[in-house]
C-alpha positions in Angstrom: 102.6 101.5 95.7 103.6 101.6 99.4 106.8 103.4 100.3 108.6 103.4 103.7 108.7 107.2 103.7 109.0 107.3 107.5 112.0 105.0 107.7 115.6 106.3 107.9 117.9 105.7 105.0 119.8 102.8 106.5 116.5 101.0 107.2 115.2 101.8 103.7 118.2 100.3 101.9 118.2 97.2 104.1 114.5 96.5 104.1 113.4 98.2 100.9 109.7 97.5 100.4 110.0 93.8 100.4 108.5 91.3 102.8 109.4 87.7 103.4 108.4 85.3 100.6 104.7 84.4 101.4 105.2 80.8 100.1 108.3 79.7 102.0 109.2 82.7 104.2 112.5 83.4 102.4 114.0 86.7 103.7 115.6 87.4 100.3 113.4 88.3 97.4 113.2 85.2 95.2 114.5 85.2 91.6 111.5 84.6 89.4 113.6 83.3 86.5 110.6 82.8 84.2 109.9 84.3 80.8 106.2 83.7 81.0 103.5 83.3 83.7 100.5 80.9 83.7 96.9 82.1 83.8 94.3 80.5 86.1 91.8 80.6 83.3 91.1 82.3 80.0 89.1 84.9 81.9 92.1 85.6 84.2 94.4 86.0 81.2 92.0 88.4 79.5 91.6 90.4 82.7 95.4 90.8 83.0 95.8 92.0 79.5 92.9 94.4 79.9 94.5 95.8 83.1 91.5 94.9 85.1 93.6 92.7 87.5 97.1 92.9 88.8 99.5 90.1 88.0 102.2 89.0 85.7 102.0 87.9 82.0 105.5 88.0 80.5 108.8 89.2 81.9 109.2 92.0 79.3 105.9 93.4 80.6 106.7 92.8 84.3 108.3 90.4 86.7 108.0 90.0 90.5 111.8 90.3 91.2 112.1 93.3 88.9 109.1 94.9 90.5 110.6 94.5 93.9 113.6 96.4 92.8 111.5 99.1 91.2 109.5 99.6 94.4 112.7 99.8 96.4 114.2 102.5 94.1 111.1 104.5 94.0 111.1 104.5 97.8 114.7 105.6 98.0 114.1 108.5 95.6 110.7 109.4 97.0 109.1 108.9 93.6 105.7 107.5 92.7 107.0 104.8 90.4 110.1 103.4 88.8 111.1 101.6 85.6 114.2 99.5 85.4 116.1 98.9 82.2 118.8 96.6 80.9 121.5 99.3 81.1 121.9 102.9 82.2 122.0 104.0 78.6 118.7 102.1 78.0 117.2 104.3 80.7 118.4 107.5 79.0 117.5 106.6 75.4 114.1 105.2 76.4 113.2 108.4 78.3 114.3 110.6 75.4 112.5 108.5 72.8 109.3 108.7 74.9 109.4 112.4 75.5 111.0 113.9 72.3 109.3 114.3 69.0 110.7 115.3 65.6 112.1 118.9 65.8 112.1 118.8 69.6 115.0 120.5 71.3 117.0 119.3 74.3 119.4 121.2 76.6 122.0 119.2 78.5 124.9 119.6 80.8 128.0 119.8 78.5 130.3 117.5 80.7 127.7 114.8 80.7 128.5 111.1 80.5 130.2 110.6 77.1 127.8 108.0 75.7 124.8 110.3 76.6 126.2 113.1 74.5 127.2 110.9 71.6 123.8 109.2 71.4 122.0 112.6 71.3 124.4 114.2 68.8 124.9 111.2 66.5 121.7 109.2 66.8 118.8 111.4 67.9 119.9 114.1 65.4 119.1 111.7 62.6 115.4 112.1 63.5 115.4 115.8 63.6 116.0 116.2 67.4 118.3 119.1 68.1 120.4 119.6 71.2 122.5 122.2 73.0 125.2 121.3 75.4 126.2 124.0 77.9 127.5 124.6 81.4 124.2 124.1 83.3 125.8 125.4 86.5 125.3 128.8 84.8 121.5 129.5 85.0 121.8 132.5 82.7 123.1 130.2 79.9 120.2 127.8 80.3 117.7 130.7 80.0 119.5 132.0 76.9 119.3 128.7 75.1 115.6 127.9 75.9 113.5 127.7 72.8 109.7 127.3 72.3 110.5 123.7 71.1 112.7 122.8 74.1 111.1 119.8 75.7 113.8 118.5 78.1 116.4 120.1 80.3 118.8 117.2 81.2 121.3 117.8 83.9 123.9 115.6 85.5 125.0 116.8 88.9 127.7 116.3 90.0 128.8 116.2 86.4 130.9 113.5 84.8 133.8 114.0 85.0 134.3 117.6 85.9 132.4 117.5 89.2 130.5 120.7 88.4 127.3 121.2 90.4 124.0 122.4 88.9 121.2 123.9 91.0 118.4 121.4 90.7 115.6 123.5 92.3 116.5 126.5 90.1 116.6 124.3 87.0 113.2 122.8 87.9 111.7 126.3 88.2 113.2 127.4 84.9 112.2 124.2 83.0 108.6 124.4 84.2 108.4 128.1 83.5 109.3 127.2 79.8 106.9 124.2 79.7 109.6 121.5 79.6 110.6 118.6 81.8 113.7 118.5 84.1 115.5 115.2 84.1 118.4 114.6 86.4 121.0 112.0 86.1 121.7 111.2 89.8 124.2 108.5 89.3 127.2 110.3 90.8 125.3 111.2 94.1 123.0 108.2 94.5 119.8 108.5 96.5 121.9 108.4 99.6 123.3 111.9 99.0 120.7 113.6 96.8 117.0 113.3 95.9 116.2 115.5 92.8 112.5 114.8 92.9 112.2 116.5 96.2 113.8 119.6 94.6 111.3 119.7 91.7 112.8 117.4 89.1 110.3 115.4 87.0 112.4 112.3 86.4 115.5 110.9 87.9 117.9 108.6 86.0 120.4 106.1 87.4 123.0 103.9 86.0 122.4 101.1 88.5 125.7 99.6 87.4 127.4 102.2 89.6 126.9 103.0 93.3 123.5 101.4 93.7 124.7 98.0 92.7 128.2 98.8 93.9 130.1 95.6 93.1 131.2 96.0 89.4 129.4 92.8 88.5 126.1 93.8 86.8 124.7 96.5 84.5 121.3 98.2 84.7 119.4 101.4 84.6 116.5 103.1 86.4 113.9 105.8 85.5 112.1 107.2 88.6 109.1 109.5 88.3 107.3 112.3 90.3 104.2 111.9 88.2 102.1 108.8 87.3 101.1 110.1 83.9 104.8 110.5 82.9 105.5 107.0 84.2 102.8 105.6 81.9 104.0 107.4 78.9 107.6 106.2 79.3 106.5 102.7 80.3 104.8 102.2 77.0 107.9 103.1 75.1 110.1 100.9 77.3 107.9 97.8 76.8 107.6 98.4 73.1 111.4 98.9 72.6 112.2 95.9 74.9 115.1 97.4 76.9 113.7 95.9 80.1 115.6 94.2 82.9 116.3 90.5 83.6 115.2 89.2 87.0 118.7 87.9 87.9 120.0 91.4 87.2 117.3 92.8 89.5 118.2 90.4 92.3 121.9 91.2 92.2 121.1 94.9 92.4 118.7 94.4 95.3 121.5 92.6 97.1 123.9 95.5 96.4 121.4 98.1 97.6 121.5 96.6 101.2 125.0 98.0 101.7 124.6 101.2 99.7 124.5 103.6 102.6 127.5 101.9 104.3 129.5 101.9 101.1 128.8 105.5 100.4 129.8 106.5 104.0 133.2 104.8 103.8 134.1 105.7 100.2 133.1 109.4 100.8 135.3 109.5 103.9 138.2 108.1 101.8 137.5 110.6 99.0 137.6 113.6 101.3 140.9 112.5 102.7 142.4 111.9 99.2 141.1 115.2 97.9 142.9 117.0 100.7 146.1 115.0 100.2 146.1 115.8 96.5 145.3 119.5 97.1 148.5 119.7 99.1 150.7 117.7 96.8 153.4 119.6 95.0 153.0 117.7 91.7 149.2 118.3 91.5 148.0 121.5 89.8 144.3 121.4 90.7 141.7 119.2 92.4 137.9 119.3 91.9 135.8 117.8 94.7 132.5 119.2 96.1 133.8 118.7 99.6 136.6 121.2 99.2 135.9 124.8 100.0 137.6 125.9 96.8 135.0 124.1 94.6 133.2 126.7 92.6 129.8 125.4 93.8 130.8 124.4 97.3 127.9 126.2 99.0 125.4 124.8 96.5 126.6 121.3 97.0 126.2 121.7 100.8 122.7 123.0 100.3 121.3 120.3 97.9 123.4 117.3 98.8 123.8 115.4 102.0 127.5 114.8 101.4 130.1 115.4 98.6 130.3 111.8 97.5 133.3 109.7 96.4 134.0 111.0 92.9 136.8 113.5 92.3 139.1 114.7 89.5 142.5 116.4 89.4 145.2 117.5 87.1 149.0 117.1 87.2 151.6 119.8 86.6 153.2 117.6 84.1 150.0 117.4 82.0 149.0 114.5 79.9 152.3 112.7 79.9 152.5 112.9 83.7 148.9 111.5 83.9 149.9 108.6 81.7 152.8 107.7 84.0 150.5 108.1 87.0 147.8 105.7 85.9 150.4 103.2 84.7 152.1 103.2 88.1 149.3 102.6 90.5 149.2 99.1 92.1 146.1 99.1 94.4 144.0 101.4 92.3 142.3 99.6 89.4 142.7 101.2 86.0 139.2 100.8 84.6 136.2 102.9 83.4 132.9 102.9 85.2 132.6 104.0 88.8 130.8 103.4 92.1 132.2 100.0 92.9 133.6 99.0 96.2 137.1 99.2 94.7 138.9 102.4 93.8 139.1 103.0 90.0 141.2 105.5 88.1 140.9 106.5 84.5 141.7 109.2 81.9 138.4 110.5 80.4 139.8 112.3 77.4 141.3 109.1 76.0 138.7 106.7 77.5 135.1 107.4 78.5 134.9 110.7 76.5 137.2 109.8 73.6 134.2 109.8 71.2 133.4 113.5 72.0 135.4 115.8 69.7 138.3 117.4 71.4 137.1 121.0 71.0 133.7 120.0 72.6 135.5 118.1 75.4 137.7 121.1 76.3 134.8 123.5 76.1 133.0 121.2 78.7 136.1 121.3 80.9 137.3 117.8 80.1 141.0 118.7 79.6 143.7 116.3 78.6 145.3 116.5 82.0 142.1 115.5 83.9 142.3 112.2 85.9 139.1 110.9 87.4 138.9 108.8 90.6 136.1 106.7 91.8 137.1 106.2 95.4 136.3 102.8 97.0 136.2 101.3 100.5 139.8 100.2 101.0 141.9 101.3 104.0 142.7 104.9 103.4 146.3 104.5 104.3 146.8 102.0 101.5 145.1 104.3 99.0 147.3 107.2 99.9 150.5 105.2 99.9 149.7 103.8 96.4 148.7 107.2 95.0 151.8 108.8 96.6 154.2 106.3 95.0 152.6 106.7 91.6 152.8 110.5 91.9 156.5 110.3 92.7 157.0 108.5 89.4 155.4 111.4 87.4 158.4 113.6 88.5 160.9 111.4 86.8 
């Protein structure tokens, strides 16, 4: 696999690893919307199945459009290989199923994406897989909960939705010291702001639905590897389970990637301004954003990220009821779950994305009832501030 490692980030996202279509010279990667591929001969088909020749057999096993996306993502994360999946959750469940056995133990960030926690606690537990959810920004806690049967340390940094930052390099050292893998969900940062494989992680997970695609019009997931052997192990599981990506999905995501760096730059600029505006607002009790100096892991974020990103959360002095009035009063902001789109989204995790997590566990993870999460988009900042300000004024009524 050839990566454009020497190119700058803007060049990488625009050019990826693709070349003009050799048949007609198309600049855009073609959509190979075919379920199956013809063999030149019986011998050719046999050679493909035996792995003696490179080529395509059946789209569940591989597809040229999907492969172009996988090469692009591996390049952006400085990995050796990538697998794309039908959804972000398919990426997570496939990786866990490939690497965990009965009686294995997993340690995870407590304030992880709600569905990740639910699937581990409700589904994987049925097969004897045990889990511990803790504040992974506290390395002492991780060390305390390591067991001989721990196979995966799974961290999300910045965490969803609390914006807590975990030290990737320290976690990699700790995981490898105990003979387990470090897997990082890099969705919130994107490859533009953070490259966990460079800091020692074994696998990076992305929900491609979010920043990488960036247009709220397609779902997808990615698993990116530092090691070829680990790639082969997870690939077998993905192919057997069938959670692979469709070529049209892949094409849409490839198109979204071309503006990734530009979108991140603008949305991050807006987020920084909004965080400062909220921090100084008399009706706001707290703000959590890695770009603010009062963030508990501000220095760590500066060290391992290239920017604080465009996700933030805050609480209102009026608590849950004030938050309800706020999100019902916005006009330009879109009240919706998900994140990373070009438009600004607002939501209430305790009643929405993390509602399936028991209240006691939510609060222990820092997901309080007053927490409002923003995914800041690329609109004019003045319009965002004006909308948020008028909505905040209604919370004082």
